[in-house]
N, C-alpha and C positions, 0 to 999 in steps of 0.2 A: 495584775488584772488578768481575768480568765478570758481566753479567746474563743469565740464561737466558731466551730469548724464550718468551712465553706462548702464541704461536700456532704451529700446525703448518706444516711447510714446504709449499710449493706442490707440485703434482704433478711439475713439472719439477725440483724440488729446489732451486730458487732461493729467496732469502729473500722473504717476502710483503711486500706494500706495506701499511704500516700507517697511511698518511696518511689522516685522517678525510675529506678531500674526495674521494679516490678511492674510499673505501669507500662513501660516499653516492652517488657516481655509479654504481657497480656495482649497488647496491640499487635505485636508480630504474630503471636499465636492465632489471633482472630483472623489476621490476614492470610496466614497459611491455610487455615480451615476454610476460608472463602474460596481461595485458589483451588483447593483440592475439590470442593463442591462444584465449582464451575467446570473443572476438568472432567468430573464424573459426568455431569450433564452432557458435556460435549462428546464424551466417548459414547454415550448412549445415542446421541442424535446422529452421529456420523453414518451408520448404515442407511438410515432413512434419508439423509441428505444426499448420499450416493445414488440411492434409488431414484430420488427426485430429479437428479441430473439427467437421467435417461429412463423414463417410464416405459419406453417402447422396447427395451432390450428383452430378447426372447431366447431361451435355450442356453446350453452351457457354453463356456468359453471355447471359441473355435480353434481347431488345429488344422494343419494341412490335410491330415487323414480325414477329419470330419467333414471338410468341405469337398473332398474328392470322392467321398463315399457315395454309393448308389442311393443310400437312404440316410437321412438325418435322425435326430433324436425323437421326433414326433411321430406317433402312429397316425395314419391318414385314412380318411373316408372320402367317398366320392358320391356325387349325385348328378344325374343327367338332367339337362334342361332342353325341353323340346322346342323347336322352331315355331310351333304353333302356340306357345305360351309366351312368346316375347315379341317385341317389336324393335326394329332398327338393326338387327343382326340375325344370324341363323341358328341360335341355340348353341349348346356346347356341353362341356363337362366341368363341374366344379370339384376341385380337390382341396380338402381342408384338414388341418389338425384336429383330431378327434377330441383331445382334452380341451376343457375350458378353464382349467386351473390357472393358466397364465393370463387370462383376460382376453382381449381382443388382439387381433392380428392385422398387419398390412396386407393389401390384396393386390394381385397382378393379373391383367387380362393379357392373353397371347393370341395373335392372329396367325393363321397359316398363309402360305404364299399363293401366287397365281395358279389356278386349276387344282389346288390341293384342299384337303379337308383337315379338320382338327386332328385326325389320326396321325398326321405327319409331324405334329409337334406335341404329341400326347406324352412322350416321355418326360417332358419338362414339368408336367402337372404334379405327379407324386414326388418327384425329385426335389422341386422347390417347396412344396407344401410340407414335406417332412422336415424341413429346416425352419419352419415357422411362418408360413404364409398361406393365405387363401388364394388359390390359383384357378383362373377360369380360362380354359382352352376353348376357343370358339370356332364355330363354322361361320362363314360369311354368307350374305344373302344369296350370292351366286359365286361359283368358283372363278368367274372372270372379273370380279370387281377390282377396280384400280385403287392405288395407294390412298388417294383422297377419301374414297368411300371406305376403305378398310380403317382409316383413321377415325372417321365418324363411328363406325361399328365398334371399335375397341372402347370408345367413350360411352356408347350406348350399353355395352356389356358391363362396364363398370357401374353405370347408373343402376342397371337391373340388379347387379350383385349386391350393391350397398343399400338399395331401396326396397326390393321386392323378393329377393332370393330367400331360400329357406335358411340360409346361413348368415343373413345380414347382421344378426346381433353378435356374430363373432368378429366382425370387421370394424376397424377404425377408419372411418370415412376420410380422415385427413392424411392417410398414409397409403397412397395408391400409385401404381406404376403400370407401364405397358411394355410389351415385347412383341416381336413378330418376325416371321421369316420372309425373305424375298420381298414381294410386294407388301406383305405384312409388316416387314421391316420399314419399308417406305411409309406405310401407314402409321407405324409407331412415331415416326418424326412428325407426321401431320397431327397426330393426336397431342403430342407434346407442345407443338406450336399453338394449337387451338386451346389447350387447357394448361395454363402455366402452373396451376396448383399441383400437378403431378410431381411426385418425388423422385422418380427414376424412369428412364426410358433406355431399352436395349434393342436396337435393330440388328437382326441376325442375317448376315449376307444380304443387306437390304437393296432394293431396287426402287428407284424413283427418278422420273425425268427431271424433277426439281432437285438440284444438287446443292443449293445454298439455303443454310438454316440459321441465319443471324438472329432470328426472332425467338429461338428456342431458349428458355431459361430453366429447363428441367436438366438436372445432372444426367448426362448421356454416355453410355458406353457403346461405341460402334464396333461391331465385330464383323470383320471381313475374312475372306479366304484367298490364299495366294494362288490357288488354281481355279478360281471362279471365272468361268467363261460366259456366264449368263449375266451376271452383274460384276463385271471386273472391278477390282478395288481402285483401279486408277481413274475410273469414271463414275464410281458410286461411292463406296464406303470412304475412301480417302477424301474426296471433296466434301462429303457429308461432315466429316470430322473437322476438316480444316475451316469450313464455313461456320462452325459453331463459335459463339463468342469466346474470346481469349480469357475473359473473366470467368467463364463457366467451369464448374467442375466437369471434366470430360476425359474420355480415354479412347484410344484406338487400339484394338487387338486384332492383328492379322494372323490367322491360323496357318500353320505350316503343313504342307502336304494335304491340303484340304480342298474341297470343291464347293460349289454353290449349295449342294445338297447335304453337306456335312451336318447342319443343324436339324436334319430330319431323323437322325438316329442318335442314341444316347452318346454323349461326348463329354469326357471329364473335364477337358479344358473350358469348354463352353459353360458347363455347370459350375465349375470352381469359381470363375470370374464373374458369372451372372449372380450367383449366390452372394459373393463379396460385395458386388455393387449394389444389389437390392437391400442387403443388410445395412450396408454403410449409409445409404441414402433414404431408403424407406423407413428403416428402423432407427436411423441416426446412431447406429452401433459401431463406435470407433474401435471395437475389438477387431473389426474386419479390415481396418486400415492397413494392417501389416501385409496383407495379401495384394494390396494395390500400390502401396508406396513403402519403400522405393519402387520405382518402375520395374515390373518384371523383365527379366532378361531373355533374349532369344533362346530357344531350346528345341527339342525334338518336336514339340507340338506348337511352339510360338515363333512365327517368322519375324514378327516385330510388335512392339508395344510402345505406345506413346501416351502421355497423359499429363495432367496438371497436378502436381504434388508439391507440397501436402494439400490436401483438400480443405476447402474453406466452409463448405455447408454444414 
């Protein structure tokens, strides 16, 4: 009796090979081809996946030399903002990366201290902007404004920067920070307390009669000076730092052989750790974690450094 095959003819019309070994070989080959194809797709997708992990990363991989340099990798332009064209603060100068090839940037507003003008903290403008930030050094409504007022003015400056300024299209409104010197440093803490959405805060030899800040949820780097007689660290910067929540990403940098007015002139140590802090928390750029953790050790320029490591944000 003739048996009818239970398999269909091959596409060529020839009889199929029903030998078990040949079928296993073909199954194995098909599996290997599928695995190779999947691997190829994965290889293609990896760069995109990595980019998606941190879409805010800007500039080349940092080195100690690059963050200590007077200028970073971005060319910088600047524009003046008249006090007559704004409300809530006294105008200022905007520094920003000239190139738009990398998309938007995080932004930082910086306040001067008691009796001072933006010129006293102007060096920070191009130095930070050249690392990939839009920076707004501001004048206050009056030079005698107290920290709470300066905090409100920093926020007004950020609102102007992101909503009305000529560079607003260059800014990612979700990535903002504040800095300030002396009473401007006290104002920095006031601003962070009032607006928890801020990504970073850096008070520079800050002064504020309020020394407790448990309400702050913004990653904060407190910078003090060992020789500060205007806002001694024992009664200002150290209590500021200690009162911040223990769960917060925070750090305390005490400058060595420095005074209350050290932040008023170009300073490599201030720039190095400010850039690292802003990059780490405004840009979520973990490439800068290496400069913050492990905790920097005392040196010619650092009297003391404390912090929460590793960072969780």
